[in-house]
PyMOL commands that place a pseudoatom at each C-alpha (Angstrom):
pseudoatom trace, name=CA, resn=UNK, resi=1, chain=A, elem=C, hetatm=0, pos=[35.858, 66.482, -40.167]
pseudoatom trace, name=CA, resn=UNK, resi=2, chain=A, elem=C, hetatm=0, pos=[36.942, 63.685, -40.712]
pseudoatom trace, name=CA, resn=UNK, resi=3, chain=A, elem=C, hetatm=0, pos=[37.689, 60.781, -38.826]
pseudoatom trace, name=CA, resn=UNK, resi=4, chain=A, elem=C, hetatm=0, pos=[41.375, 59.418, -37.696]
pseudoatom trace, name=CA, resn=UNK, resi=5, chain=A, elem=C, hetatm=0, pos=[41.185, 56.121, -39.695]
pseudoatom trace, name=CA, resn=UNK, resi=6, chain=A, elem=C, hetatm=0, pos=[40.138, 57.652, -42.906]
pseudoatom trace, name=CA, resn=UNK, resi=7, chain=A, elem=C, hetatm=0, pos=[42.041, 56.612, -46.373]
pseudoatom trace, name=CA, resn=UNK, resi=8, chain=A, elem=C, hetatm=0, pos=[42.181, 58.487, -49.710]
pseudoatom trace, name=CA, resn=UNK, resi=9, chain=A, elem=C, hetatm=0, pos=[43.871, 57.818, -52.361]
pseudoatom trace, name=CA, resn=UNK, resi=10, chain=A, elem=C, hetatm=0, pos=[46.838, 59.582, -53.650]
pseudoatom trace, name=CA, resn=UNK, resi=11, chain=A, elem=C, hetatm=0, pos=[47.282, 59.802, -57.302]
pseudoatom trace, name=CA, resn=UNK, resi=12, chain=A, elem=C, hetatm=0, pos=[51.224, 60.770, -57.570]
pseudoatom trace, name=CA, resn=UNK, resi=13, chain=A, elem=C, hetatm=0, pos=[51.218, 59.177, -61.610]
pseudoatom trace, name=CA, resn=UNK, resi=14, chain=A, elem=C, hetatm=0, pos=[50.354, 63.674, -62.595]
pseudoatom trace, name=CA, resn=UNK, resi=15, chain=A, elem=C, hetatm=0, pos=[52.834, 65.847, -62.170]
pseudoatom trace, name=CA, resn=UNK, resi=16, chain=A, elem=C, hetatm=0, pos=[53.359, 67.654, -57.895]
pseudoatom trace, name=CA, resn=UNK, resi=17, chain=A, elem=C, hetatm=0, pos=[51.419, 68.483, -57.164]
pseudoatom trace, name=CA, resn=UNK, resi=18, chain=A, elem=C, hetatm=0, pos=[49.966, 65.366, -57.048]
pseudoatom trace, name=CA, resn=UNK, resi=19, chain=A, elem=C, hetatm=0, pos=[46.080, 64.935, -56.058]
pseudoatom trace, name=CA, resn=UNK, resi=20, chain=A, elem=C, hetatm=0, pos=[44.965, 63.840, -53.638]
pseudoatom trace, name=CA, resn=UNK, resi=21, chain=A, elem=C, hetatm=0, pos=[40.958, 61.362, -53.169]
pseudoatom trace, name=CA, resn=UNK, resi=22, chain=A, elem=C, hetatm=0, pos=[38.476, 60.499, -51.033]
pseudoatom trace, name=CA, resn=UNK, resi=23, chain=A, elem=C, hetatm=0, pos=[38.278, 56.449, -51.757]
pseudoatom trace, name=CA, resn=UNK, resi=24, chain=A, elem=C, hetatm=0, pos=[34.515, 56.702, -52.921]
pseudoatom trace, name=CA, resn=UNK, resi=25, chain=A, elem=C, hetatm=0, pos=[36.189, 59.298, -55.725]
pseudoatom trace, name=CA, resn=UNK, resi=26, chain=A, elem=C, hetatm=0, pos=[34.942, 58.745, -59.955]
pseudoatom trace, name=CA, resn=UNK, resi=27, chain=A, elem=C, hetatm=0, pos=[37.683, 60.119, -61.413]
pseudoatom trace, name=CA, resn=UNK, resi=28, chain=A, elem=C, hetatm=0, pos=[40.274, 57.516, -59.208]
pseudoatom trace, name=CA, resn=UNK, resi=29, chain=A, elem=C, hetatm=0, pos=[37.574, 54.064, -59.217]
pseudoatom trace, name=CA, resn=UNK, resi=30, chain=A, elem=C, hetatm=0, pos=[40.651, 52.084, -62.166]
pseudoatom trace, name=CA, resn=UNK, resi=31, chain=A, elem=C, hetatm=0, pos=[43.130, 52.674, -59.288]
pseudoatom trace, name=CA, resn=UNK, resi=32, chain=A, elem=C, hetatm=0, pos=[40.858, 51.602, -56.824]
pseudoatom trace, name=CA, resn=UNK, resi=33, chain=A, elem=C, hetatm=0, pos=[40.365, 47.884, -57.918]
pseudoatom trace, name=CA, resn=UNK, resi=34, chain=A, elem=C, hetatm=0, pos=[43.195, 48.013, -60.123]
pseudoatom trace, name=CA, resn=UNK, resi=35, chain=A, elem=C, hetatm=0, pos=[42.406, 48.472, -63.772]
pseudoatom trace, name=CA, resn=UNK, resi=36, chain=A, elem=C, hetatm=0, pos=[45.239, 46.434, -66.099]
pseudoatom trace, name=CA, resn=UNK, resi=37, chain=A, elem=C, hetatm=0, pos=[46.805, 49.387, -68.196]
pseudoatom trace, name=CA, resn=UNK, resi=38, chain=A, elem=C, hetatm=0, pos=[48.364, 48.288, -71.577]
pseudoatom trace, name=CA, resn=UNK, resi=39, chain=A, elem=C, hetatm=0, pos=[51.146, 50.716, -72.476]
pseudoatom trace, name=CA, resn=UNK, resi=40, chain=A, elem=C, hetatm=0, pos=[52.223, 50.081, -76.486]
pseudoatom trace, name=CA, resn=UNK, resi=41, chain=A, elem=C, hetatm=0, pos=[55.366, 50.934, -77.664]
pseudoatom trace, name=CA, resn=UNK, resi=42, chain=A, elem=C, hetatm=0, pos=[54.977, 49.020, -80.867]
pseudoatom trace, name=CA, resn=UNK, resi=43, chain=A, elem=C, hetatm=0, pos=[51.156, 49.437, -82.383]
pseudoatom trace, name=CA, resn=UNK, resi=44, chain=A, elem=C, hetatm=0, pos=[49.235, 47.162, -83.710]
pseudoatom trace, name=CA, resn=UNK, resi=45, chain=A, elem=C, hetatm=0, pos=[49.587, 44.321, -86.035]
pseudoatom trace, name=CA, resn=UNK, resi=46, chain=A, elem=C, hetatm=0, pos=[47.238, 41.868, -88.221]
pseudoatom trace, name=CA, resn=UNK, resi=47, chain=A, elem=C, hetatm=0, pos=[47.078, 39.114, -85.845]
pseudoatom trace, name=CA, resn=UNK, resi=48, chain=A, elem=C, hetatm=0, pos=[44.965, 37.527, -89.442]
pseudoatom trace, name=CA, resn=UNK, resi=49, chain=A, elem=C, hetatm=0, pos=[42.776, 38.155, -92.046]
pseudoatom trace, name=CA, resn=UNK, resi=50, chain=A, elem=C, hetatm=0, pos=[39.759, 36.481, -93.255]
pseudoatom trace, name=CA, resn=UNK, resi=51, chain=A, elem=C, hetatm=0, pos=[38.526, 36.140, -97.091]
pseudoatom trace, name=CA, resn=UNK, resi=52, chain=A, elem=C, hetatm=0, pos=[35.782, 38.549, -96.763]
pseudoatom trace, name=CA, resn=UNK, resi=53, chain=A, elem=C, hetatm=0, pos=[39.033, 40.899, -96.648]
pseudoatom trace, name=CA, resn=UNK, resi=54, chain=A, elem=C, hetatm=0, pos=[38.308, 42.090, -92.471]
pseudoatom trace, name=CA, resn=UNK, resi=55, chain=A, elem=C, hetatm=0, pos=[40.986, 41.302, -90.471]
pseudoatom trace, name=CA, resn=UNK, resi=56, chain=A, elem=C, hetatm=0, pos=[42.063, 40.603, -86.358]
pseudoatom trace, name=CA, resn=UNK, resi=57, chain=A, elem=C, hetatm=0, pos=[44.319, 42.762, -85.316]
pseudoatom trace, name=CA, resn=UNK, resi=58, chain=A, elem=C, hetatm=0, pos=[45.983, 43.303, -82.337]
pseudoatom trace, name=CA, resn=UNK, resi=59, chain=A, elem=C, hetatm=0, pos=[49.248, 44.641, -80.397]
pseudoatom trace, name=CA, resn=UNK, resi=60, chain=A, elem=C, hetatm=0, pos=[52.213, 44.577, -81.789]
pseudoatom trace, name=CA, resn=UNK, resi=61, chain=A, elem=C, hetatm=0, pos=[55.522, 43.559, -80.333]
pseudoatom trace, name=CA, resn=UNK, resi=62, chain=A, elem=C, hetatm=0, pos=[56.582, 46.621, -77.650]
pseudoatom trace, name=CA, resn=UNK, resi=63, chain=A, elem=C, hetatm=0, pos=[53.051, 45.783, -75.443]
pseudoatom trace, name=CA, resn=UNK, resi=64, chain=A, elem=C, hetatm=0, pos=[54.312, 45.710, -71.847]
pseudoatom trace, name=CA, resn=UNK, resi=65, chain=A, elem=C, hetatm=0, pos=[50.943, 45.449, -69.480]
pseudoatom trace, name=CA, resn=UNK, resi=66, chain=A, elem=C, hetatm=0, pos=[50.784, 46.555, -65.742]
pseudoatom trace, name=CA, resn=UNK, resi=67, chain=A, elem=C, hetatm=0, pos=[48.652, 46.958, -63.306]
pseudoatom trace, name=CA, resn=UNK, resi=68, chain=A, elem=C, hetatm=0, pos=[46.584, 50.851, -62.300]
pseudoatom trace, name=CA, resn=UNK, resi=69, chain=A, elem=C, hetatm=0, pos=[47.746, 50.921, -58.681]
pseudoatom trace, name=CA, resn=UNK, resi=70, chain=A, elem=C, hetatm=0, pos=[46.481, 52.752, -55.870]
pseudoatom trace, name=CA, resn=UNK, resi=71, chain=A, elem=C, hetatm=0, pos=[48.744, 54.614, -53.013]
pseudoatom trace, name=CA, resn=UNK, resi=72, chain=A, elem=C, hetatm=0, pos=[46.953, 55.050, -49.672]
pseudoatom trace, name=CA, resn=UNK, resi=73, chain=A, elem=C, hetatm=0, pos=[46.890, 58.184, -47.194]
pseudoatom trace, name=CA, resn=UNK, resi=74, chain=A, elem=C, hetatm=0, pos=[45.338, 58.664, -44.039]
pseudoatom trace, name=CA, resn=UNK, resi=75, chain=A, elem=C, hetatm=0, pos=[44.583, 62.142, -42.528]
pseudoatom trace, name=CA, resn=UNK, resi=76, chain=A, elem=C, hetatm=0, pos=[47.744, 61.356, -39.767]
pseudoatom trace, name=CA, resn=UNK, resi=77, chain=A, elem=C, hetatm=0, pos=[50.388, 60.445, -43.552]
pseudoatom trace, name=CA, resn=UNK, resi=78, chain=A, elem=C, hetatm=0, pos=[49.638, 63.911, -44.788]
pseudoatom trace, name=CA, resn=UNK, resi=79, chain=A, elem=C, hetatm=0, pos=[51.774, 66.617, -43.495]
pseudoatom trace, name=CA, resn=UNK, resi=80, chain=A, elem=C, hetatm=0, pos=[54.262, 63.650, -44.558]
pseudoatom trace, name=CA, resn=UNK, resi=81, chain=A, elem=C, hetatm=0, pos=[53.666, 63.262, -48.531]
pseudoatom trace, name=CA, resn=UNK, resi=82, chain=A, elem=C, hetatm=0, pos=[54.863, 67.058, -50.206]
pseudoatom trace, name=CA, resn=UNK, resi=83, chain=A, elem=C, hetatm=0, pos=[52.449, 69.163, -51.557]
pseudoatom trace, name=CA, resn=UNK, resi=84, chain=A, elem=C, hetatm=0, pos=[49.615, 68.028, -53.144]
pseudoatom trace, name=CA, resn=UNK, resi=85, chain=A, elem=C, hetatm=0, pos=[46.136, 69.523, -54.239]
pseudoatom trace, name=CA, resn=UNK, resi=86, chain=A, elem=C, hetatm=0, pos=[42.749, 67.910, -53.270]
pseudoatom trace, name=CA, resn=UNK, resi=87, chain=A, elem=C, hetatm=0, pos=[40.742, 66.673, -56.341]
pseudoatom trace, name=CA, resn=UNK, resi=88, chain=A, elem=C, hetatm=0, pos=[37.829, 68.984, -57.558]
pseudoatom trace, name=CA, resn=UNK, resi=89, chain=A, elem=C, hetatm=0, pos=[34.876, 66.510, -58.252]
pseudoatom trace, name=CA, resn=UNK, resi=90, chain=A, elem=C, hetatm=0, pos=[35.032, 64.506, -55.032]
pseudoatom trace, name=CA, resn=UNK, resi=91, chain=A, elem=C, hetatm=0, pos=[36.627, 67.593, -52.310]
pseudoatom trace, name=CA, resn=UNK, resi=92, chain=A, elem=C, hetatm=0, pos=[37.282, 65.743, -49.589]
pseudoatom trace, name=CA, resn=UNK, resi=93, chain=A, elem=C, hetatm=0, pos=[37.694, 66.967, -46.476]
pseudoatom trace, name=CA, resn=UNK, resi=94, chain=A, elem=C, hetatm=0, pos=[40.941, 68.297, -45.981]
pseudoatom trace, name=CA, resn=UNK, resi=95, chain=A, elem=C, hetatm=0, pos=[43.457, 70.725, -45.926]
pseudoatom trace, name=CA, resn=UNK, resi=96, chain=A, elem=C, hetatm=0, pos=[45.333, 71.861, -48.481]
pseudoatom trace, name=CA, resn=UNK, resi=97, chain=A, elem=C, hetatm=0, pos=[48.507, 70.958, -49.683]
pseudoatom trace, name=CA, resn=UNK, resi=98, chain=A, elem=C, hetatm=0, pos=[51.894, 72.643, -48.401]
pseudoatom trace, name=CA, resn=UNK, resi=99, chain=A, elem=C, hetatm=0, pos=[52.380, 75.910, -50.639]
pseudoatom trace, name=CA, resn=UNK, resi=100, chain=A, elem=C, hetatm=0, pos=[54.488, 75.939, -53.511]
pseudoatom trace, name=CA, resn=UNK, resi=101, chain=A, elem=C, hetatm=0, pos=[58.199, 75.827, -52.553]
pseudoatom trace, name=CA, resn=UNK, resi=102, chain=A, elem=C, hetatm=0, pos=[60.139, 79.336, -53.061]
pseudoatom trace, name=CA, resn=UNK, resi=103, chain=A, elem=C, hetatm=0, pos=[62.524, 78.358, -55.981]
pseudoatom trace, name=CA, resn=UNK, resi=104, chain=A, elem=C, hetatm=0, pos=[62.850, 78.952, -59.384]
pseudoatom trace, name=CA, resn=UNK, resi=105, chain=A, elem=C, hetatm=0, pos=[63.701, 76.264, -61.455]
pseudoatom trace, name=CA, resn=UNK, resi=106, chain=A, elem=C, hetatm=0, pos=[66.052, 76.381, -64.138]
pseudoatom trace, name=CA, resn=UNK, resi=107, chain=A, elem=C, hetatm=0, pos=[66.031, 73.860, -67.289]
pseudoatom trace, name=CA, resn=UNK, resi=108, chain=A, elem=C, hetatm=0, pos=[68.697, 70.649, -66.787]
pseudoatom trace, name=CA, resn=UNK, resi=109, chain=A, elem=C, hetatm=0, pos=[69.766, 71.389, -70.681]
pseudoatom trace, name=CA, resn=UNK, resi=110, chain=A, elem=C, hetatm=0, pos=[70.430, 74.433, -70.668]
pseudoatom trace, name=CA, resn=UNK, resi=111, chain=A, elem=C, hetatm=0, pos=[72.502, 74.249, -67.190]
pseudoatom trace, name=CA, resn=UNK, resi=112, chain=A, elem=C, hetatm=0, pos=[76.476, 75.744, -68.106]
pseudoatom trace, name=CA, resn=UNK, resi=113, chain=A, elem=C, hetatm=0, pos=[79.361, 76.718, -66.802]
pseudoatom trace, name=CA, resn=UNK, resi=114, chain=A, elem=C, hetatm=0, pos=[77.764, 80.009, -64.548]
pseudoatom trace, name=CA, resn=UNK, resi=115, chain=A, elem=C, hetatm=0, pos=[76.047, 77.260, -63.018]
pseudoatom trace, name=CA, resn=UNK, resi=116, chain=A, elem=C, hetatm=0, pos=[78.810, 74.989, -61.437]
pseudoatom trace, name=CA, resn=UNK, resi=117, chain=A, elem=C, hetatm=0, pos=[78.873, 75.943, -57.475]
pseudoatom trace, name=CA, resn=UNK, resi=118, chain=A, elem=C, hetatm=0, pos=[75.421, 77.456, -57.713]
pseudoatom trace, name=CA, resn=UNK, resi=119, chain=A, elem=C, hetatm=0, pos=[73.396, 75.394, -53.798]
pseudoatom trace, name=CA, resn=UNK, resi=120, chain=A, elem=C, hetatm=0, pos=[70.810, 73.248, -55.640]
pseudoatom trace, name=CA, resn=UNK, resi=121, chain=A, elem=C, hetatm=0, pos=[67.641, 72.131, -53.257]
pseudoatom trace, name=CA, resn=UNK, resi=122, chain=A, elem=C, hetatm=0, pos=[69.370, 69.035, -52.994]
pseudoatom trace, name=CA, resn=UNK, resi=123, chain=A, elem=C, hetatm=0, pos=[72.025, 69.983, -53.184]
pseudoatom trace, name=CA, resn=UNK, resi=124, chain=A, elem=C, hetatm=0, pos=[75.804, 72.232, -54.796]
pseudoatom trace, name=CA, resn=UNK, resi=125, chain=A, elem=C, hetatm=0, pos=[76.236, 71.767, -58.551]
pseudoatom trace, name=CA, resn=UNK, resi=126, chain=A, elem=C, hetatm=0, pos=[79.837, 70.111, -58.591]
pseudoatom trace, name=CA, resn=UNK, resi=127, chain=A, elem=C, hetatm=0, pos=[79.797, 69.331, -62.645]
pseudoatom trace, name=CA, resn=UNK, resi=128, chain=A, elem=C, hetatm=0, pos=[77.828, 69.461, -65.662]
pseudoatom trace, name=CA, resn=UNK, resi=129, chain=A, elem=C, hetatm=0, pos=[77.312, 66.928, -67.510]
pseudoatom trace, name=CA, resn=UNK, resi=130, chain=A, elem=C, hetatm=0, pos=[74.784, 67.271, -71.126]
pseudoatom trace, name=CA, resn=UNK, resi=131, chain=A, elem=C, hetatm=0, pos=[74.741, 64.380, -73.049]
pseudoatom trace, name=CA, resn=UNK, resi=132, chain=A, elem=C, hetatm=0, pos=[72.843, 62.844, -76.116]
pseudoatom trace, name=CA, resn=UNK, resi=133, chain=A, elem=C, hetatm=0, pos=[70.289, 60.390, -73.352]
pseudoatom trace, name=CA, resn=UNK, resi=134, chain=A, elem=C, hetatm=0, pos=[70.548, 63.596, -70.522]
pseudoatom trace, name=CA, resn=UNK, resi=135, chain=A, elem=C, hetatm=0, pos=[72.544, 65.412, -68.356]
pseudoatom trace, name=CA, resn=UNK, resi=136, chain=A, elem=C, hetatm=0, pos=[73.643, 64.270, -65.875]
pseudoatom trace, name=CA, resn=UNK, resi=137, chain=A, elem=C, hetatm=0, pos=[74.548, 66.540, -62.556]
pseudoatom trace, name=CA, resn=UNK, resi=138, chain=A, elem=C, hetatm=0, pos=[76.359, 65.881, -60.029]
pseudoatom trace, name=CA, resn=UNK, resi=139, chain=A, elem=C, hetatm=0, pos=[76.252, 67.407, -56.345]
pseudoatom trace, name=CA, resn=UNK, resi=140, chain=A, elem=C, hetatm=0, pos=[79.437, 68.093, -53.720]
pseudoatom trace, name=CA, resn=UNK, resi=141, chain=A, elem=C, hetatm=0, pos=[77.963, 65.090, -52.260]
pseudoatom trace, name=CA, resn=UNK, resi=142, chain=A, elem=C, hetatm=0, pos=[78.471, 63.054, -54.278]
pseudoatom trace, name=CA, resn=UNK, resi=143, chain=A, elem=C, hetatm=0, pos=[74.595, 63.107, -55.440]
pseudoatom trace, name=CA, resn=UNK, resi=144, chain=A, elem=C, hetatm=0, pos=[74.115, 62.801, -59.158]
pseudoatom trace, name=CA, resn=UNK, resi=145, chain=A, elem=C, hetatm=0, pos=[71.057, 63.230, -61.424]
pseudoatom trace, name=CA, resn=UNK, resi=146, chain=A, elem=C, hetatm=0, pos=[69.934, 61.723, -64.069]
pseudoatom trace, name=CA, resn=UNK, resi=147, chain=A, elem=C, hetatm=0, pos=[68.048, 64.440, -65.962]
pseudoatom trace, name=CA, resn=UNK, resi=148, chain=A, elem=C, hetatm=0, pos=[66.051, 63.981, -69.614]
pseudoatom trace, name=CA, resn=UNK, resi=149, chain=A, elem=C, hetatm=0, pos=[65.295, 67.136, -71.714]
pseudoatom trace, name=CA, resn=UNK, resi=150, chain=A, elem=C, hetatm=0, pos=[63.115, 69.276, -69.980]
pseudoatom trace, name=CA, resn=UNK, resi=151, chain=A, elem=C, hetatm=0, pos=[63.256, 67.719, -66.552]
pseudoatom trace, name=CA, resn=UNK, resi=152, chain=A, elem=C, hetatm=0, pos=[64.073, 70.769, -63.956]
pseudoatom trace, name=CA, resn=UNK, resi=153, chain=A, elem=C, hetatm=0, pos=[66.489, 71.475, -61.633]
pseudoatom trace, name=CA, resn=UNK, resi=154, chain=A, elem=C, hetatm=0, pos=[65.882, 74.809, -58.210]
pseudoatom trace, name=CA, resn=UNK, resi=155, chain=A, elem=C, hetatm=0, pos=[67.472, 76.370, -57.076]
pseudoatom trace, name=CA, resn=UNK, resi=156, chain=A, elem=C, hetatm=0, pos=[65.271, 77.772, -53.772]
pseudoatom trace, name=CA, resn=UNK, resi=157, chain=A, elem=C, hetatm=0, pos=[65.246, 81.547, -53.965]
pseudoatom trace, name=CA, resn=UNK, resi=158, chain=A, elem=C, hetatm=0, pos=[66.684, 84.611, -51.823]
pseudoatom trace, name=CA, resn=UNK, resi=159, chain=A, elem=C, hetatm=0, pos=[64.381, 86.172, -49.994]
pseudoatom trace, name=CA, resn=UNK, resi=160, chain=A, elem=C, hetatm=0, pos=[63.385, 90.073, -49.488]
pseudoatom trace, name=CA, resn=UNK, resi=161, chain=A, elem=C, hetatm=0, pos=[63.724, 92.377, -46.216]
for i in range(1, 161): cmd.bond("trace and resi %d" % i, "trace and resi %d" % (i + 1))
show_as sticks, trace
zoom trace
């Protein structure tokens, strides 16, 4: 079995369930090393043009440089990380994550007046406001969910007896 001090990497960059890797997994080494990644919004631009017609190109405006970061978890923390699945490449010797929650999902842009008063996994819906920037769902607790198009609200499924 795995020693208590074993560390794993939880790849939170993917949609849930997140993927749990061994520290030596080849598919996650870019996060272990902290490799730089460049996120480009502006594409590339010509930096210099030479006499032979060749051009030197580089990142355009809107380029952002960040670094990958590994999210380490110990075996004793696995119960608290939420849903995860084991990586298929390295197959860490740990139990599978918890089963999916028994919920039904509804896209934010389809919420309507009939959803007012419904109880989500986060609380009871008090107000729904649709705008170009997304949907804001206000709960009776005062909590506000800011949702983009395609994001969902989870409603607990009724258990059948």
